[in-house]
N, C-alpha and C positions, 0 to 999 in steps of 0.2 A: 508768588509764583513758582507754579511745579517746574521743577526741570531733571533732568535725567540724573541717576546715579547709578553706582555700581550694583548691576543684575544680582548680585549675593547679597543686598542687602534688601531688595523688595520682598513685598508681600505674595506668596506664593500660594493662590487658592487651596489646593491640595498637595498632598503629599508627590514629590516627583522626583522618586528613586529611579536610576535608570535602570534598564533591563537588557536584556541580550538583544544583539541588533536583529531588526525583522527579517523575515523570508521573503523574498519577492518570488511570485511562482513563472514557469515559463509561460511565455508569448502564446497566447491564444490565437487560432485561426478565425478567418472571418466566417461567421455563419451562414447558414443558407437563408435566403431572405423571403421568409415565409408573409412578410407584412411589413411595411414602412412603417417607424414609430416617431411619433412627435413626444417628445418626453417633457413635461410639463412639470418636473420635479427633479432637479439633480441639483449638485450644490458644488463648489470649488473650495479649493483651498487657496486663501489668499497670499500670493508670494509675498515675501518678507520686506519686500523694497517698492510695494506698491504703493506709498506715500510720498516717496524720498525726492520723486521730481514733480511732483504734483502739488503741493505746497508752500506757499509762502516761505521766505528766508525768515520773517519776523517769530516764526515757531522754532525754527534751527533745532536743538537737543531734544523739542518736547515733541518730535512728529512720531508717530506708533510707528513700531520698528519690531523685527523678531530679534530678540537677543540668545545668547549662548551661556549656560551657567559653567561653573567648571567641573561639573559631574556629566557634561555634554547634554543636558535638555535642553532643546529649543523652546521658546514661550514668545508669545506677543507682549510687548512692553508698552503700557497705555497709561501713561503717567507716573503715577510712583507703585502700579501693581504689575504684576505680571500673571499673564494666561498661558498657561501650559498646552503646549500641543497633544491631544491624546488619541490613544488607537482608533476609536470610532470616526473620529474627521476622515480618516481613509483606511479603508478595511480591504477593496478590490486588489483583486492580483496578491494578498497573501492570505497564508492556511487560515481555516476558522479557529483553529485554538491558538491564534495569537492575536483576535478579537478582543482586547482586553482594554480596561482604562488606564494601562501603562502609557508612560511618555513616548512619543514619536516621532522621529525627526522627517524633514522632507527629502533627504536620502534614503530613507526606511518606506516612502510612499511610492506609491505607481505614479508616476509622472503626470499621467492623465488628470490628476488631482488638482493640480496648480498650473500648469502647461496648458494653454488652451490649443498648439499646434499637437500636441501629445494627446488631448482630450477628442481632438477630430478622429483620431486614427481609433479610439475606442471605440466611440460612437460607430466607426464605420462595421468596427467588428460586431457588433452588436445591432447594425439594421437599424441605427437612430440616426433618420435623417436631420431633426430639428431637437433643441435641447434649451430649456430654461433653466437657469442657476441661481439657488439661494446662496445667501453669505453662510459660511461656516461658524461652527460652536462660538468661538470667542468673540464673536461680532454679533451674535443674537441673530435669528432666523429672519428677524424685521428690521436689522441694524440697529439694535437697543443700545450697543455700546457707544454711540455716538452721542446722544442726549446723555449718559452717564459719565460723560468727562466732567471732570472738576471747572474747567475752564470751557464755558459755553463756546467761545468763539473758535477755540481749538476743535470742539467736538463739531461744529458748524463746518468749519474749512475742512475737517478730515471727512467728514460725510459728502461733500462735494467733490472731492477728491477719489475717494471710492467710486464713485456716480462716474466718472470723469476714465477711470481706470476700466470699468465695466466695458463701456460702452467703445472706448479708445483701442482698449488692449485684449481684452476678452472676445466681446462681438465682434471688434474691429478683425480680427483675424480672420473669420469668414461670417458676416452678416447675414449669410443664406443659410447658414446651420446654427446661428444664435439666436433665441429670442432675447430682447434686450430689457431686463427688470432692474428698475432702480430701489433705493432704500430711501424712506422719506426722513424729515425732521420732526419730530414729534411736538417740540415745545411750543411752537407756534405754526398752528394750521394757515394761515395766511401767508407766512414763509414757503412753509411746506407746498400749498398751492401754485404758488409762484413756479416753486422748483418742478412741480408736475406739469406745468406748462413750458417750462423751458427746455425739459428732456424730452418732451413729448415730441419736440420741433426736432430734437436730435437722434430720433427713432427708437425711444423708449418705449414700450408697449404694455409695460406693467409696473406695478409697484407692491412689493411686500410690505404688509399690514399688520399690527399685532389684531389676533381673533377678540381681545380685550385690554385696549388701552389703559382700564382704570387697574387692573392688576399691575401696570407700569408707573403708578402713580400719578395718571392724567386723568381728564373728566369723562366720565361714563358717556357709551354712545347714545345713551337716552338723552342726553343734552344735546345743543346744539353748536358744541364747540366744535366739532368735527365738520360742520357743512362746509365750510370754505373749501376744504382739502375734497372732499369726496362729489363737492360741485368742478371742482378741475378735473377729477378723476373722468368724471360721466362726460364734461364737455371735449375732454380730449381722445375719449374712445380708452383711459388708460384701466388696465382690467388688474383690480384689488385682489390680491393672493393671499390668504389668511393660512399660512403654515401653521401645523401643529407645534405648540411650543413656544409660539410667539410672542405670548404674553408671559413667557419666562416661566409658566407652571405645566406642570404634568399631574395627572391623577397617577398617585403613586400610592393608594390602597393606606393599610394602616400600619403603625411604627413597625419597623421591622421587616415590613414587606421584601421579598427580592425584585431584582428589575424585571424578574418577567412578568411580574404583575402591571408595571407600568407599560412594558411593553405591550401586556394584552388588551389594556385599556386605551390606546391610542387614539381610535375613533373618537373616544366620548368627548374631547376637546373639542372635535370638529361638530358633532351634534348639540354642545352647550352653544359653541359660537354661531351657527347658523340660526338656531331658534330664537339666539339673543338679537341677532342683526335683524332678525325678522319683526321681533315685537318691537324693535327699538324704531321699525318702520322706515331704516334704511332706504329699502328699495322702494319703497311707495313713495318718499319725498326726493326719490332720485333714482326714478325708473328706468334710465339709460345705464345704470353702473351694473358692471360685470361683476360678478364676487365668487373666487373660486376660492373652494376648502383643499387646500394643499396638503398630500398625506392624509387624507381623510378616510379612505375606506367609501365603499359604497353599498356595502351590505344591510345597514342600517338606516337608509333613506327609506324604503317603504314604511318602516316601522314609524317614522316621524310624520309621514305624508297620516297615516292614520289615528295618530296620536293628534295632529292638527286639525283631521276632522271631529274628533271627539271634543276638544277643546270649544269649537265655534256651536256644537251641538249643545253642549252644556253651557253656552256662556248666561244663560239667563240665571245658572244657579251661582255663579261666582263671579268676581270682580273683574270680569274681561273687560280690557278696554277696546276691543276689537270692535268695529261697526259692522252691522249686519248688510252696510250697503256696498258696493263695488265689489272689488275682488277679494276672495277669502283668503285665509293666510296660506290654503294649500296651493290656491292658483298662485300668490306672489313666490313661495318657496319654489314652485315649479319654473316659474321664467326667471328666477334672479339668482339662482345658485347653481354653479356648478362641483364637481367630483372627480378627485381624481385616485387611481387604482395600482396597486401593484400586484395584488394577489387576493382576489375575491371570486372565489367559485361561484358561492351562493349567489352574491351581489351581480354577476355575469349571468347565472340563469333567470335572474328576477330584471334582467336590464329593462324591460317595458315597463315594468313597477317603479323602478328608479327615474324613468327618464331615459331613452336612450339615446337623445340628444344632450345628455347632461353629464355622460360620461366621458371620462379622459383618463391616458394612461401616464405611467410614471417609470421612471429605471432608478432613481434615487441614487446615481453614482455619486461620490465613489464610499455610500456609507455601508453599513453590515447587511443591512435589507435591502441591498440594490438585488437585482436581478440579474446586474452583470456578471460574465459575460455570456450566459445564458438565456439572455431575453429574448430570443426569437423562440428558443426552445420553451421558455416559460409561458410565452404567450400563445406559441400552439395550441399547448395543453390546455390553456384557458378559454382559446377562442375558437380553436379548431373544430368543434363540434355546433356552431352558430352560422346563420349565412353570411356568405359573403360581405353583402352592403352593409350589415351589421357591425363585420370585423372592422371596415375600411371608416365607420364611423367612429368606433371606438379609438383605433389606434392612431387617425391622423386628421379626419375629417373634421369632427369637433372642435380638435385643437386649432385648427385653421380656422374657423367661424368664430372661437374665442377672441384667439390674439392677432386676429387680419393677416393670414399667412397666406401664402400662394400655394394652390394647388398644382399649379403647372411645375414650379419649383420643386415641389413634394416629388413630382412624381419622376422630374429630371435627375435628382439626387438620388434617388429610388433606382433607377436606370443603372446607374454608375456602381450604385453600391451591388447591384445582382450581379454585375461583371465580375466584382471585384472577388465574391463569393466562388464564381467559378473558376478564377485564374488561380 
């Protein structure tokens, strides 16, 4: 049985040398509300005591927790390894020159990263009426950390405790402002399906899943292995969110390529995932399933429409498995997938080719590419030239339709934020 030992003797994945203290910038003033935003891709930094009161005493010292090493580094301790907290996990509210991979302590982060009450205040500043959050990097954007624990019983218990914290503490702080998203249990789709049904009854509206579970060591989406899970999501209306990097893989280019290459290629993961899921016929076998490509961008979508049309046109000259009867690949693609945008000027101009009802917005708080606290300014610069009806669809109406949110509630919160900015 794995037990906790001195953090100084544990394996640290990368060098964790302490750096200078982080700089926290002055508090921003509430922005003028041009349009209320439902952000469908944000993150939280999980508090270090998340699991302490939510797991059985049988696990005792094996419960995941944040520990501090002798040189002041804070890290999540998972069984016999450490996962250091690093700069990109919480960049908002700090100078850009400090957005590095160096270790970062909780007291060097903006409180909205890990405190739901403080997050609500930061949402108010940016005109964000509702927010959907993903896990932080130490846990994996699809909760990969839990199935990777050496003790599956510990991993399953930790996963359930994580979802309990999400619904009870984070979302529970203000259920009208936070959209509840769960993490799944990958090793057993039947158990994962039972969790989907149990959590749907508790108010969860979405689940974060892997864009390519085969890359995580599980069967391909082209098998029927995942059918119980997808069936439960369809049955309960649970939206499946595929965040880039949720396969624990990113396109990095050639050996020696700088980080800039990976950042520029972020949308490639979404391109591959959406086409892969399409040809795996998941949207056909589960036609009521809603699939969202999170942090995907949108500028590439018209190109994929063109490629799908060409695939079908050339089907007689290839080994295509798509029948010419029923829906075309393009038609399935257009009804089954939704996409998210932070900054996509060309995509916004091509919104009707993308599908104006397929686009949602994200703030990506508290990551380095977040628009916070200039979210309203960024959105105005991107959407200010298009019709008001289109703006409303992209900013909150599409998200309301996908995640079953209340438009009157959005309007009520928006009215309060308008007054806040005026005062």
